[in-house]
N, C-alpha and C positions, 0 to 999 in steps of 0.2 A: 473490343471496347472497353474502357474503363468501367467497372461495376457502378461506380457513382454516376457516371454519365448515363449509364442505362436506367439507373434507378431514378434518376433526375427527370429524364424522358418519360418513363413510365408513370411517375407521379403527377408530372403535368398533364398528360394525356388522361390520367384518371380523373383529376381534378376538374379538367374541362369537360369530361362526360358527365360527372356528378353534378355540376352545376346546370348541365344542359338538361339533364333529367329532372332537375328541379325547377323546370321551365314555367312552373305556375308563379313563380316570382316575377315572371317577364324576363324576357331575353337580356335586356340591357341590365338589370339587376343580378341576373346569374352571372353574366359575363363580368361585372365588377366584382362580385364575391370571388369569382375563380382566380382573379388577379388581386385579391385582397392583400393590403400591405398594412404596415403600422401593428400596434399591440394587438388589437382584436383580430385583424386578418391573420396574423402571424399564429395566435393561438388557435384560431379556428381550423386553418389549413394545417398546422401541425397534427392536432388532434385526428383528423379525418386521413392524413397522410401516412401515418406512422405504420398502419398496416399494409398500405399499397408498397411503401418502401421496403419492408422486410419480404414482402411476396416477390419484388422485383430482384433483390438480392438472391433469393432463393432460387428463382428462376435463372438467372445469369449463371449461378453457380452449377446448377443441373445442366444447362446448355454446354457450359464450357468444360464441364467434367467429361461430358460425353464427346466432345470435339477432342479433348486431351487424350482420352483414351483410344480413340481412333487414330489420332496422329501418332501415338506411341507404337502403332502397328505398321507404320507405313515408313518405308527407308528413309533416312534423314535426307539424302539427297533428292527426294521427291516432294520434301515439304517447305513449303514458303509461308512465313507469317506476315501479314499486313495488318496494322492495328487501323482502326477507325480513325484515330488522332493523328497519325502518320498521313493516312489518305487525305484528311481535310486540310492539314498544315501544307503539305506540299504535294497536291494531287497530281500534277504532270509527271514530276520525277518517280513517283511512287507507282503510278500507272504505266510509265514507260519500263520501269524495272519489271513489273510483273509481265508486261508484254513481251520483254526480252526473254525472261525466265521460261514463259510458255512457248517462245519461239513463233510468236506473231508479230505483225507490225503494230506499232503504236498508232491510234486513230484519234484525232482530236474529238471525235463523238464520245469517247470514253469519258470526256470531262462533262457530259451533259446526259448522264443516263436518263434522268426523268423524261427526255425528249424522244427515247428510243425505247422505252419499256413497254412491251406488249401488255395490253390491257388485262389478259389472263393471268399475267404474273403480278401486276401491280397490286393486287387484292392481298396477295400473301406475304408481302414482303415486310409487314410491321408497321410501315410509317403511312399512314393513310394521306399524308400531306404529300408525298413524294411528288405528284405532279404540279404542285404550287410553287415549285422551286426555280428559281431564274438563274442561280449561280451556287457554286459551292461555298458555303458559308464557313470560313476558317474558324470564326469566333466560337462554332459550336464545339469545338474540339475540346474546349476547355469551359464552357459555359457553367458548368455544374460547380466550379471551384468557389464561386462567390457565395454558394448557398449551403454546399456541404463540405464535410471534412472528413478526412480519412480515418478519423477515431471513430466513426460509426461502423466501421467495417468489422465483422466478426473473424475469428481465426480461421474458419474453414475458406471464407472469401481470400483472406490475407495469403493463406496458403496457395491457394490455386492461382492466384495473381502471380505469385514468386514463380511458381512452376511455369506459367505460360509466357512470363516475361523473360525467364532465364534459360527455358527449355528443361530437359531432364537429363543433365550432364552432357557427355561428348556427344550422344546420339540423339540430343533434343533438336527441335526445329530450328531452321536457320531463318534470320529476319531478312525480309526483302522489302 
């Protein structure tokens, strides 16, 4: 997933959690502040979100460096890269290709994972709202673009994005 998409999700969840914790304001006021817009809202959320944004990028880098290091040890013909954005933009063709590569049949249930997710697994996947989905939301692939700009990325994140996007030379991962 694009690091700014991850950072945006992280910041939104942290912001909502922050305002829920400030429940002494009342649920309605906390919800309004969490979605604050305009000059005051932008200032307030910007001040509170900067640290969460930096932490999200650092976590993205750590996780993806670990993945890249692991993938570098796997034979290229056994590696297939699927991006979150590709999965959301064209879920059926992407999952069909993954199923083919794995040698299994594509099942329509693959397009509705929230309906088939075991309870024990749901808690650890990172999105506590997974069961609230009713469809794959294609707009989520780029929802961060109207709020964030790639100029906020540091050199570490940019270098890692390049490595993951284009592989590591001829032996790098193939995109599926």
